KEMAR-446187 format. One record per residue (C-alpha): x, y, z. Coordinates in nm, 3 decimals. Example, Ala and Ser with C-alpha at 12.3 -4.5 7.8 and 13.67 -1.06 7.14 Angstrom:
# KEMAR-446187
+---------+---------+---------+
|      px |      py |      pz |
+---------+---------+---------+
|   1.230 |  -0.450 |   0.780 |
|   1.367 |  -0.106 |   0.714 |
+---------+---------+---------+
***
This chain:
# KEMAR-446187
+---------+---------+---------+
|      px |      py |      pz |
+---------+---------+---------+
|   1.474 |  -1.407 |  -0.790 |
|   1.543 |  -1.090 |  -0.608 |
|   1.276 |  -0.973 |  -0.327 |
|   1.285 |  -0.630 |  -0.525 |
|   1.166 |  -0.845 |  -0.868 |
|   0.882 |  -0.953 |  -0.661 |
|   0.763 |  -0.630 |  -0.554 |
|   0.761 |  -0.515 |  -0.944 |
|   0.550 |  -0.853 |  -1.051 |
|   0.192 |  -0.818 |  -1.171 |
|  -0.106 |  -1.011 |  -1.051 |
|  -0.266 |  -1.222 |  -1.326 |
|  -0.671 |  -1.248 |  -1.244 |
|  -0.794 |  -1.569 |  -1.293 |
|  -0.536 |  -1.822 |  -1.195 |
|  -0.606 |  -1.939 |  -0.847 |
|  -0.573 |  -2.323 |  -0.700 |
|  -0.609 |  -2.451 |  -0.336 |
|  -0.402 |  -2.729 |  -0.210 |
|  -0.529 |  -3.076 |  -0.114 |
|  -0.438 |  -3.268 |   0.231 |
|  -0.119 |  -3.343 |   0.054 |
|  -0.031 |  -2.987 |  -0.042 |
|  -0.086 |  -3.066 |  -0.441 |
|  -0.232 |  -2.784 |  -0.648 |
|  -0.276 |  -2.820 |  -1.022 |
|  -0.325 |  -2.547 |  -1.287 |
|  -0.498 |  -2.689 |  -1.605 |
|  -0.388 |  -2.410 |  -1.824 |
|  -0.145 |  -2.115 |  -1.763 |
|  -0.082 |  -1.801 |  -1.995 |
|   0.215 |  -1.825 |  -2.197 |
|   0.561 |  -1.665 |  -2.081 |
|   0.769 |  -1.684 |  -1.763 |
|   0.580 |  -1.694 |  -1.465 |
|   0.622 |  -1.750 |  -1.134 |
|   0.387 |  -1.935 |  -0.859 |
|   0.296 |  -1.737 |  -0.545 |
|   0.155 |  -1.963 |  -0.236 |
|   0.011 |  -1.802 |   0.098 |
|  -0.125 |  -1.975 |   0.389 |
|  -0.224 |  -1.894 |   0.754 |
|   0.075 |  -1.914 |   0.991 |
|   0.290 |  -1.889 |   0.706 |
|   0.436 |  -1.617 |   0.520 |
|   0.402 |  -1.582 |   0.105 |
|   0.624 |  -1.817 |  -0.085 |
|   0.711 |  -1.804 |  -0.446 |
|   0.830 |  -2.081 |  -0.723 |
|   1.123 |  -2.049 |  -0.961 |
|   1.033 |  -1.993 |  -1.308 |
|   0.772 |  -2.155 |  -1.498 |
|   0.675 |  -2.143 |  -1.876 |
|   0.373 |  -2.097 |  -1.926 |
|   0.257 |  -2.293 |  -2.268 |
|  -0.079 |  -2.494 |  -2.356 |
|   0.143 |  -2.757 |  -2.550 |
|   0.378 |  -2.835 |  -2.215 |
|   0.312 |  -3.025 |  -1.898 |
|   0.516 |  -2.868 |  -1.587 |
|   0.519 |  -3.086 |  -1.297 |
|   0.693 |  -3.115 |  -0.953 |
|   0.697 |  -2.740 |  -0.916 |
|   0.752 |  -2.666 |  -0.530 |
|   0.662 |  -2.393 |  -0.309 |
|   0.843 |  -2.350 |   0.013 |
|   0.653 |  -2.149 |   0.311 |
|   0.809 |  -2.077 |   0.612 |
|   0.630 |  -2.038 |   0.940 |
|   0.538 |  -1.700 |   1.034 |
|   0.447 |  -1.450 |   1.316 |
|   0.133 |  -1.293 |   1.349 |
|   0.185 |  -0.892 |   1.373 |
|  -0.145 |  -0.726 |   1.444 |
|  -0.324 |  -0.487 |   1.606 |
|  -0.560 |  -0.192 |   1.584 |
|  -0.572 |   0.163 |   1.407 |
|  -0.764 |   0.423 |   1.666 |
|  -0.810 |   0.814 |   1.634 |
|  -0.760 |   1.046 |   1.941 |
|  -1.047 |   0.967 |   2.075 |
|  -1.020 |   0.571 |   2.071 |
|  -1.236 |   0.546 |   1.786 |
|  -1.158 |   0.315 |   1.535 |
|  -1.036 |   0.397 |   1.160 |
|  -1.138 |   0.163 |   0.887 |
|  -0.935 |   0.173 |   0.558 |
|  -0.621 |   0.309 |   0.704 |
|  -0.312 |   0.143 |   0.481 |
|  -0.040 |  -0.036 |   0.669 |
|   0.315 |  -0.139 |   0.530 |
|   0.569 |  -0.376 |   0.727 |
|   0.901 |  -0.344 |   0.588 |
|   1.097 |  -0.669 |   0.615 |
|   1.404 |  -0.541 |   0.439 |
|   1.525 |  -0.260 |   0.245 |
|   1.387 |  -0.454 |  -0.080 |
|   1.059 |  -0.656 |   0.043 |
|   0.763 |  -0.498 |   0.203 |
|   0.422 |  -0.632 |   0.319 |
|   0.087 |  -0.449 |   0.264 |
|  -0.267 |  -0.439 |   0.448 |
|  -0.547 |  -0.230 |   0.521 |
|  -0.757 |  -0.193 |   0.871 |
|  -1.151 |  -0.344 |   0.880 |
|  -1.413 |  -0.161 |   0.997 |
|  -1.330 |  -0.217 |   1.326 |
|  -0.984 |  -0.054 |   1.280 |
|  -0.842 |  -0.448 |   1.310 |
|  -0.509 |  -0.527 |   1.101 |
|  -0.275 |  -0.793 |   1.047 |
|   0.058 |  -0.963 |   0.898 |
|   0.196 |  -1.285 |   0.845 |
|   0.543 |  -1.176 |   0.854 |
|   0.864 |  -1.412 |   0.849 |
|   0.977 |  -1.525 |   1.221 |
|   1.324 |  -1.414 |   1.211 |
|   1.264 |  -1.018 |   1.174 |
|   1.461 |  -0.791 |   1.369 |
|   1.314 |  -0.450 |   1.447 |
|   1.110 |  -0.431 |   1.145 |
|   0.942 |  -0.053 |   0.998 |
|   0.561 |  -0.042 |   1.071 |
|   0.377 |   0.263 |   0.888 |
|   0.004 |   0.397 |   0.865 |
|  -0.194 |   0.629 |   0.681 |
|  -0.521 |   0.740 |   0.680 |
|  -0.704 |   1.011 |   0.537 |
|  -0.702 |   1.327 |   0.718 |
|  -0.456 |   1.202 |   0.962 |
|  -0.061 |   1.275 |   1.037 |
|   0.121 |   0.954 |   0.910 |
|   0.280 |   0.703 |   1.150 |
|   0.573 |   0.511 |   1.153 |
|   0.747 |   0.348 |   1.449 |
|   1.021 |   0.039 |   1.460 |
|   0.866 |  -0.258 |   1.670 |
|   1.089 |  -0.393 |   1.919 |
|   0.873 |  -0.726 |   1.902 |
|   0.683 |  -0.858 |   1.651 |
|   0.396 |  -1.045 |   1.847 |
|   0.134 |  -0.898 |   2.062 |
|  -0.137 |  -0.628 |   2.010 |
|  -0.034 |  -0.318 |   1.864 |
|  -0.265 |  -0.006 |   1.898 |
|  -0.165 |   0.273 |   1.659 |
|  -0.329 |   0.603 |   1.724 |
|  -0.318 |   0.865 |   1.483 |
|  -0.326 |   1.234 |   1.502 |
|  -0.588 |   1.453 |   1.301 |
|  -0.426 |   1.628 |   1.056 |
|  -0.575 |   1.983 |   0.954 |
|  -0.703 |   2.027 |   0.627 |
|  -0.513 |   2.258 |   0.399 |
|  -0.664 |   2.617 |   0.334 |
|  -0.614 |   2.870 |   0.088 |
|  -0.721 |   3.106 |  -0.214 |
|  -0.659 |   3.094 |  -0.562 |
|  -0.591 |   3.425 |  -0.756 |
|  -0.486 |   3.558 |  -1.079 |
|  -0.223 |   3.754 |  -1.192 |
|  -0.404 |   4.075 |  -1.150 |
|  -0.515 |   3.950 |  -0.771 |
|  -0.855 |   3.846 |  -0.846 |
|  -1.033 |   3.549 |  -0.705 |
|  -1.064 |   3.255 |  -0.945 |
|  -1.398 |   3.036 |  -0.874 |
|  -1.464 |   2.661 |  -0.953 |
|  -1.081 |   2.611 |  -0.988 |
|  -0.922 |   2.268 |  -0.941 |
|  -0.659 |   2.227 |  -0.665 |
|  -0.487 |   1.911 |  -0.617 |
|  -0.248 |   1.795 |  -0.352 |
|   0.062 |   1.631 |  -0.568 |
|   0.414 |   1.463 |  -0.433 |
|   0.692 |   1.675 |  -0.506 |
|   0.971 |   1.528 |  -0.775 |
|   1.273 |   1.690 |  -0.851 |
|   1.220 |   1.579 |  -1.212 |
|   0.897 |   1.764 |  -1.231 |
|   0.892 |   2.079 |  -1.382 |
|   0.625 |   2.353 |  -1.295 |
|   0.517 |   2.341 |  -1.694 |
|   0.399 |   1.973 |  -1.624 |
|   0.028 |   1.904 |  -1.669 |
|  -0.088 |   1.891 |  -1.314 |
|  -0.378 |   1.646 |  -1.436 |
|  -0.109 |   1.402 |  -1.537 |
|   0.006 |   1.361 |  -1.170 |
|  -0.151 |   1.138 |  -0.938 |
|  -0.303 |   1.307 |  -0.637 |
|  -0.322 |   1.314 |  -0.277 |
|  -0.622 |   1.534 |  -0.254 |
|  -0.840 |   1.719 |  -0.444 |
|  -1.068 |   2.067 |  -0.415 |
|  -1.271 |   2.298 |  -0.618 |
|  -1.265 |   2.671 |  -0.505 |
|  -1.591 |   2.865 |  -0.390 |
|  -1.724 |   3.206 |  -0.546 |
|  -1.443 |   3.392 |  -0.357 |
|  -1.118 |   3.131 |  -0.449 |
|  -1.103 |   2.990 |  -0.149 |
|  -1.059 |   2.631 |  -0.081 |
|  -1.036 |   2.347 |   0.155 |
|  -0.828 |   2.012 |   0.112 |
|  -0.818 |   1.697 |   0.321 |
|  -0.461 |   1.547 |   0.255 |
|  -0.524 |   1.167 |   0.171 |
|  -0.176 |   0.977 |   0.199 |
|  -0.280 |   0.645 |   0.141 |
|  -0.148 |   0.617 |  -0.200 |
|   0.182 |   0.739 |  -0.167 |
|   0.441 |   0.734 |   0.089 |
|   0.609 |   1.033 |   0.012 |
|   0.702 |   1.360 |   0.255 |
|   0.765 |   1.635 |   0.017 |
|   0.420 |   1.763 |  -0.136 |
|   0.288 |   2.079 |  -0.369 |
|  -0.062 |   2.255 |  -0.453 |
|  -0.128 |   2.264 |  -0.806 |
+---------+---------+---------+
***
């Protein structure tokens, strides 16, 4: 099945097994339906099985998953003063269809196990309150240093039709889609930042772009 389909497959909680020294694994029960098994190990890129039919009344054996040796792509996410940024979201584009995600730890460290034959993959990094970062890697090994620049807060004021300020109004930053209409309920749109106006209608909103890879936004 295609890499694009792999990205859309939901994970099923509660089904985890560890291989023995011969690489053998066993699941005693699988949920019904057509399934794929995913395998991961240090120094290897993720691998997937062919379709497996889950059914308590059948026994499936000889399932094989091939893992390819990987290259470790790692580094540190830093702020403008060299301070580590924890919780930054990172995405490595392996191809037009396949992507790998991770997040920086408390020391700003991150790492990917990526296929060894990558050619100038694209790496992106986002963190709350910082400009998005993107670059193409000329090398897929070594210790990368990603330095993010602060993103200034978005400030403004909310007024009614007569020009009077509105206090306690909810202000949200949402990704702009051409299919959305001004009449769409903003509470049903995932936000990339929230704020509440003060008594003078003013607000200050810090963008959080970790949950989206969009480039165009609007305030609602």
